[in-house]
MDAnalysis code that builds the backbone (N, CA, C; Angstrom):
import MDAnalysis as mda
import numpy as np

u = mda.Universe.empty(372, n_residues=124, atom_resindex=np.repeat(np.arange(124), 3), trajectory=True)
u.add_TopologyAttr("name", ["N", "CA", "C"] * 124)
u.add_TopologyAttr("resid", np.arange(1, 125))
u.add_TopologyAttr("resname", ["UNK", "UNK", "UNK", "UNK", "UNK", "UNK", "UNK", "UNK", "UNK", "UNK", "UNK", "UNK", "UNK", "UNK", "UNK", "UNK", "UNK", "UNK", "UNK", "UNK", "UNK", "UNK", "UNK", "UNK", "UNK", "UNK", "UNK", "UNK", "UNK", "UNK", "UNK", "UNK", "UNK", "UNK", "UNK", "UNK", "UNK", "UNK", "UNK", "UNK", "UNK", "UNK", "UNK", "UNK", "UNK", "UNK", "UNK", "UNK", "UNK", "UNK", "UNK", "UNK", "UNK", "UNK", "UNK", "UNK", "UNK", "UNK", "UNK", "UNK", "UNK", "UNK", "UNK", "UNK", "UNK", "UNK", "UNK", "UNK", "UNK", "UNK", "UNK", "UNK", "UNK", "UNK", "UNK", "UNK", "UNK", "UNK", "UNK", "UNK", "UNK", "UNK", "UNK", "UNK", "UNK", "UNK", "UNK", "UNK", "UNK", "UNK", "UNK", "UNK", "UNK", "UNK", "UNK", "UNK", "UNK", "UNK", "UNK", "UNK", "UNK", "UNK", "UNK", "UNK", "UNK", "UNK", "UNK", "UNK", "UNK", "UNK", "UNK", "UNK", "UNK", "UNK", "UNK", "UNK", "UNK", "UNK", "UNK", "UNK", "UNK", "UNK", "UNK", "UNK"])
u.atoms.positions = np.array([
    [17.368, 41.888, 12.298],
    [17.483, 41.434, 13.667],
    [17.635, 39.924, 13.633],
    [18.492, 39.424, 14.469],
    [18.772, 38.000, 14.476],
    [18.863, 37.519, 15.911],
    [18.187, 36.447, 16.203],
    [18.244, 35.868, 17.544],
    [19.360, 34.840, 17.588],
    [20.234, 34.989, 18.549],
    [21.324, 34.033, 18.713],
    [21.151, 33.314, 20.037],
    [21.085, 32.016, 19.987],
    [21.070, 31.204, 21.199],
    [22.468, 30.632, 21.342],
    [23.318, 31.352, 22.043],
    [24.737, 31.033, 22.078],
    [25.036, 29.644, 22.610],
    [24.318, 29.215, 23.600],
    [24.640, 27.941, 24.224],
    [24.352, 26.748, 23.315],
    [23.574, 26.947, 22.257],
    [23.230, 25.834, 21.379],
    [24.085, 25.806, 20.125],
    [25.044, 26.706, 20.016],
    [25.859, 26.820, 18.814],
    [27.330, 26.590, 19.143],
    [28.086, 26.239, 18.112],
    [29.531, 26.134, 18.219],
    [30.112, 27.539, 18.405],
    [31.007, 27.754, 19.376],
    [31.541, 29.105, 19.618],
    [32.186, 29.749, 18.393],
    [32.906, 28.994, 17.606],
    [33.536, 29.555, 16.401],
    [32.469, 29.974, 15.400],
    [31.428, 29.185, 15.274],
    [30.331, 29.548, 14.366],
    [29.610, 30.799, 14.865],
    [29.461, 30.927, 16.188],
    [28.867, 32.149, 16.752],
    [29.696, 33.368, 16.376],
    [31.003, 33.243, 16.470],
    [31.880, 34.361, 16.134],
    [31.786, 34.717, 14.654],
    [31.766, 33.722, 13.803],
    [31.637, 33.974, 12.361],
    [30.317, 34.672, 12.059],
    [29.242, 34.181, 12.659],
    [27.931, 34.783, 12.440],
    [27.908, 36.218, 12.950],
    [28.477, 36.446, 14.104],
    [28.526, 37.792, 14.672],
    [29.275, 38.741, 13.742],
    [30.448, 38.341, 13.277],
    [31.235, 39.192, 12.376],
    [30.455, 39.477, 11.098],
    [29.786, 38.474, 10.572],
    [28.973, 38.650, 9.365],
    [27.840, 39.652, 9.610],
    [27.147, 39.513, 10.738],
    [26.014, 40.396, 11.024],
    [26.452, 41.836, 11.261],
    [27.586, 42.027, 11.909],
    [28.096, 43.389, 12.103],
    [28.452, 43.994, 10.751],
    [29.145, 43.240, 9.923],
    [29.504, 43.730, 8.584],
    [28.253, 44.062, 7.773],
    [27.266, 43.191, 7.840],
    [26.010, 43.420, 7.118],
    [25.322, 44.690, 7.620],
    [25.295, 44.886, 8.932],
    [24.663, 46.085, 9.505],
    [25.388, 47.346, 9.057],
    [26.710, 47.324, 9.073],
    [27.487, 48.490, 8.645],
    [27.234, 48.779, 7.168],
    [27.195, 47.740, 6.361],
    [26.966, 47.924, 4.922],
    [25.566, 48.424, 4.596],
    [24.621, 48.201, 5.484],
    [23.237, 48.638, 5.248],
    [22.950, 50.040, 5.765],
    [23.939, 50.673, 6.363],
    [23.729, 52.037, 6.852],
    [23.429, 52.965, 5.682],
    [22.472, 53.855, 5.861],
    [22.184, 54.817, 4.795],
    [23.348, 55.797, 4.634],
    [23.453, 56.419, 3.477],
    [24.535, 57.388, 3.259],
    [24.547, 58.446, 4.361],
    [25.722, 58.696, 4.887],
    [25.879, 59.694, 5.940],
    [25.778, 59.138, 7.348],
    [25.166, 57.975, 7.511],
    [25.055, 57.351, 8.835],
    [26.330, 56.563, 9.118],
    [26.765, 56.592, 10.358],
    [28.010, 55.914, 10.708],
    [27.875, 54.902, 11.839],
    [26.767, 54.941, 12.567],
    [26.635, 54.106, 13.757],
    [25.529, 53.077, 13.621],
    [25.754, 51.942, 14.284],
    [24.719, 50.921, 14.357],
    [24.234, 50.809, 15.805],
    [23.058, 50.248, 15.943],
    [22.419, 50.045, 17.239],
    [22.437, 48.555, 17.543],
    [22.953, 48.191, 18.710],
    [22.931, 46.794, 19.145],
    [21.803, 46.593, 20.137],
    [20.966, 45.594, 19.884],
    [19.845, 45.312, 20.783],
    [20.009, 43.902, 21.333],
    [20.087, 43.803, 22.640],
    [20.200, 42.515, 23.305],
    [18.930, 42.287, 24.108],
    [18.117, 41.366, 23.638],
    [16.870, 41.014, 24.304],
    [17.215, 40.044, 25.429],
    [17.110, 40.505, 26.656],
    [17.517, 39.702, 27.808],
    [16.349, 39.032, 28.519],
    [15.188, 39.054, 27.895],
    [14.062, 38.329, 28.491],
    [14.425, 36.849, 28.529],
    [14.260, 36.266, 29.672],
    [14.584, 34.852, 29.834],
    [16.057, 34.592, 30.119],
    [16.843, 35.651, 30.304],
    [18.266, 35.471, 30.601],
    [18.431, 34.717, 31.911],
    [19.348, 33.765, 31.895],
    [19.734, 33.040, 33.103],
    [21.252, 33.111, 33.209],
    [21.769, 32.915, 34.384],
    [23.213, 33.007, 34.603],
    [23.964, 32.098, 33.637],
    [23.451, 30.914, 33.404],
    [24.145, 29.983, 32.507],
    [24.139, 30.448, 31.047],
    [23.312, 31.442, 30.716],
    [23.322, 32.009, 29.365],
    [24.476, 32.979, 29.156],
    [25.055, 33.472, 30.223],
    [26.125, 34.465, 30.107],
    [27.365, 33.856, 29.476],
    [27.812, 34.419, 28.381],
    [28.981, 33.920, 27.659],
    [30.007, 35.047, 27.580],
    [30.879, 35.110, 28.565],
    [31.853, 36.193, 28.632],
    [32.862, 36.134, 27.492],
    [33.212, 34.943, 27.030],
    [34.145, 34.837, 25.904],
    [33.536, 35.435, 24.643],
    [32.261, 35.171, 24.408],
    [31.612, 35.744, 23.233],
    [31.518, 37.258, 23.365],
    [31.197, 37.740, 24.547],
    [31.110, 39.181, 24.753],
    [32.458, 39.847, 24.508],
    [33.532, 39.226, 24.976],
    [34.867, 39.766, 24.722],
    [35.140, 39.789, 23.220],
    [34.800, 38.723, 22.522],
    [34.972, 38.691, 21.070],
    [34.203, 39.834, 20.417],
    [32.958, 40.007, 20.815],
    [32.122, 41.055, 20.232],
    [32.729, 42.437, 20.468],
    [33.211, 42.677, 21.667],
    [33.830, 43.971, 21.953],
    [35.109, 44.158, 21.140],
    [35.889, 43.094, 20.986],
    [37.097, 43.177, 20.158],
    [36.757, 43.506, 18.713],
    [35.672, 42.954, 18.201],
    [35.241, 43.265, 16.833],
    [35.037, 44.766, 16.692],
    [34.353, 45.368, 17.648],
    [34.106, 46.810, 17.553],
    [35.362, 47.631, 17.840],
    [36.163, 47.223, 18.806],
    [37.379, 47.982, 19.129],
    [38.366, 47.997, 17.965],
    [38.605, 46.837, 17.369],
    [39.687, 46.717, 16.397],
    [39.255, 46.836, 14.940],
    [38.043, 46.420, 14.622],
    [37.636, 46.392, 13.216],
    [36.590, 47.444, 12.859],
    [35.808, 47.849, 13.832],
    [34.750, 48.835, 13.575],
    [34.758, 49.928, 14.643],
    [35.896, 50.584, 14.841],
    [35.921, 51.615, 15.880],
    [34.933, 52.734, 15.569],
    [34.265, 53.174, 16.599],
    [33.293, 54.268, 16.528],
    [32.076, 53.952, 15.658],
    [31.835, 52.690, 15.356],
    [30.647, 52.308, 14.585],
    [29.467, 51.964, 15.476],
    [29.723, 51.649, 16.726],
    [28.652, 51.282, 17.650],
    [28.100, 52.555, 18.269],
    [26.853, 52.864, 17.937],
    [26.243, 54.093, 18.424],
    [25.597, 53.947, 19.780],
    [24.915, 52.826, 19.987],
    [24.239, 52.583, 21.259],
    [23.962, 51.094, 21.386],
    [23.895, 50.636, 22.632],
    [23.564, 49.249, 22.935],
    [22.377, 49.256, 23.887],
    [21.342, 48.520, 23.525],
    [20.164, 48.399, 24.385],
    [20.155, 47.026, 25.034],
    [20.041, 46.996, 26.350],
    [19.797, 45.764, 27.079],
    [18.321, 45.811, 27.448],
    [17.543, 44.969, 26.805],
    [16.093, 45.026, 26.918],
    [15.592, 44.030, 27.958],
    [14.804, 44.548, 28.897],
    [14.178, 43.737, 29.944],
    [15.186, 42.852, 30.676],
    [16.274, 43.459, 31.101],
    [17.304, 42.721, 31.837],
    [16.759, 42.291, 33.195],
    [16.778, 40.998, 33.487],
    [16.296, 40.540, 34.790],
    [17.327, 40.817, 35.880],
    [16.899, 40.689, 37.101],
    [17.762, 40.943, 38.254],
    [19.040, 40.104, 38.202],
    [18.941, 38.858, 37.721],
    [20.115, 37.979, 37.700],
    [21.180, 38.456, 36.715],
    [20.844, 39.400, 35.838],
    [21.826, 39.950, 34.898],
    [22.753, 40.958, 35.580],
    [22.304, 41.571, 36.661],
    [23.067, 42.638, 37.309],
    [24.479, 42.231, 37.740],
    [24.684, 41.074, 38.376],
    [26.063, 40.697, 38.736],
    [26.972, 40.558, 37.511],
    [26.438, 40.001, 36.436],
    [27.244, 39.882, 35.218],
    [27.583, 41.263, 34.670],
    [26.627, 42.176, 34.699],
    [26.870, 43.532, 34.217],
    [27.974, 44.203, 35.035],
    [27.992, 43.982, 36.343],
    [29.030, 44.583, 37.181],
    [30.421, 44.059, 36.825],
    [30.506, 42.821, 36.377],
    [31.783, 42.248, 35.937],
    [32.166, 42.788, 34.564],
    [31.204, 42.870, 33.681],
    [31.460, 43.233, 32.287],
    [31.674, 44.730, 32.092],
    [30.962, 45.541, 32.816],
    [30.989, 46.992, 32.597],
    [32.403, 47.577, 32.550],
    [33.282, 47.272, 33.499],
    [34.638, 47.839, 33.421],
    [35.421, 47.368, 32.191],
    [35.124, 46.182, 31.700],
    [35.825, 45.657, 30.527],
    [35.448, 46.397, 29.250],
    [34.282, 47.012, 29.250],
    [33.795, 47.695, 28.053],
    [34.441, 49.058, 27.840],
    [35.092, 49.558, 28.871],
    [35.753, 50.867, 28.807],
    [34.763, 51.921, 28.328],
    [35.121, 52.661, 27.289],
    [34.259, 53.762, 26.829],
    [32.927, 53.268, 26.264],
    [32.875, 52.024, 25.809],
    [31.621, 51.503, 25.272],
    [30.543, 51.369, 26.346],
    [30.931, 51.276, 27.607],
    [29.942, 51.153, 28.684],
    [28.994, 52.346, 28.705],
    [29.475, 53.497, 28.311],
    [28.615, 54.690, 28.304],
    [27.551, 54.635, 27.208],
    [27.692, 53.715, 26.273],
    [26.715, 53.573, 25.190],
    [25.549, 52.670, 25.571],
    [25.648, 52.015, 26.720],
    [24.635, 51.043, 27.138],
    [23.444, 51.748, 27.772],
    [22.275, 51.301, 27.375],
    [21.027, 51.776, 27.975],
    [20.184, 50.561, 28.339],
    [19.703, 50.525, 29.558],
    [18.768, 49.491, 29.987],
    [17.364, 50.029, 29.738],
    [16.534, 49.229, 29.101],
    [15.175, 49.682, 28.805],
    [14.238, 48.483, 28.692],
    [12.959, 48.776, 28.497],
    [11.977, 47.709, 28.331],
    [11.522, 47.647, 26.871],
    [10.725, 46.629, 26.565],
    [10.290, 46.444, 25.176],
    [9.447, 47.610, 24.683],
    [8.658, 48.204, 25.554],
    [7.840, 49.343, 25.139],
    [8.720, 50.511, 24.692],
    [9.791, 50.755, 25.411],
    [10.725, 51.819, 25.033],
    [11.340, 51.525, 23.673],
    [11.718, 50.285, 23.445],
    [12.291, 49.908, 22.147],
    [11.289, 50.199, 21.042],
    [10.060, 49.764, 21.242],
    [9.017, 49.986, 20.223],
    [8.810, 51.464, 19.938],
    [8.676, 52.250, 20.972],
    [8.290, 53.655, 20.803],
    [9.438, 54.570, 20.401],
    [10.633, 54.298, 20.895],
    [11.734, 55.235, 20.672],
    [12.697, 54.844, 19.560],
    [12.684, 53.583, 19.153],
    [13.706, 53.139, 18.207],
    [13.160, 52.627, 16.876],
    [11.865, 52.439, 16.782],
    [11.289, 51.903, 15.555],
    [10.028, 52.656, 15.178],
    [9.737, 52.660, 13.891],
    [8.422, 53.086, 13.426],
    [7.511, 51.880, 13.592],
    [6.224, 52.129, 13.680],
    [5.288, 51.028, 13.928],
    [5.441, 49.893, 12.915],
    [5.661, 50.237, 11.661],
    [5.756, 49.208, 10.621],
    [7.103, 48.486, 10.601],
    [8.085, 48.983, 11.350],
    [9.399, 48.332, 11.338],
    [9.751, 47.640, 12.654],
    [8.839, 47.633, 13.611],
    [9.107, 46.974, 14.894],
    [9.321, 45.481, 14.650],
    [10.448, 44.940, 15.114],
    [10.684, 43.500, 14.959],
    [9.601, 42.694, 15.675],
    [9.269, 41.534, 15.150],
    [8.198, 40.716, 15.748],
    [8.380, 40.453, 17.244],
    [9.603, 40.260, 17.690],
    [9.838, 39.971, 19.109],
    [9.498, 41.134, 20.030],
    [9.332, 42.332, 19.471],
    [9.048, 43.509, 20.288],
    [7.656, 44.073, 20.052],
    [6.836, 43.359, 19.331],
    [5.450, 43.801, 19.131],
    [4.619, 43.401, 20.339],
    [3.466, 44.045, 20.489],
    [2.568, 43.741, 21.623],
    [2.206, 42.290, 21.696],
])
């Protein structure tokens, strides 16, 4: 798991890091597994944090280079101010929009991780 603060980084460097992390996640899949899980921790999200260009890049990575590798996307603790952005972005995601689940940190802990593998940001 890697925390990205997009607004504090160079956009090209963000894209390089994103491509590297997706490749790393795909390479770490156990034999027989084909999908990765994307987790977006939206606690503290503000409108100025929304980076539509980066989101488009990320979707292009999955559409063109890793088709059918994205199994599910979790938007964790999305605040109310995220909803307008989601309404803009959702149609752009096409079929990937159906992979999105809004949930809270407790759901992430209980449904997606074993107790010993819960990332520090999602522990009590």
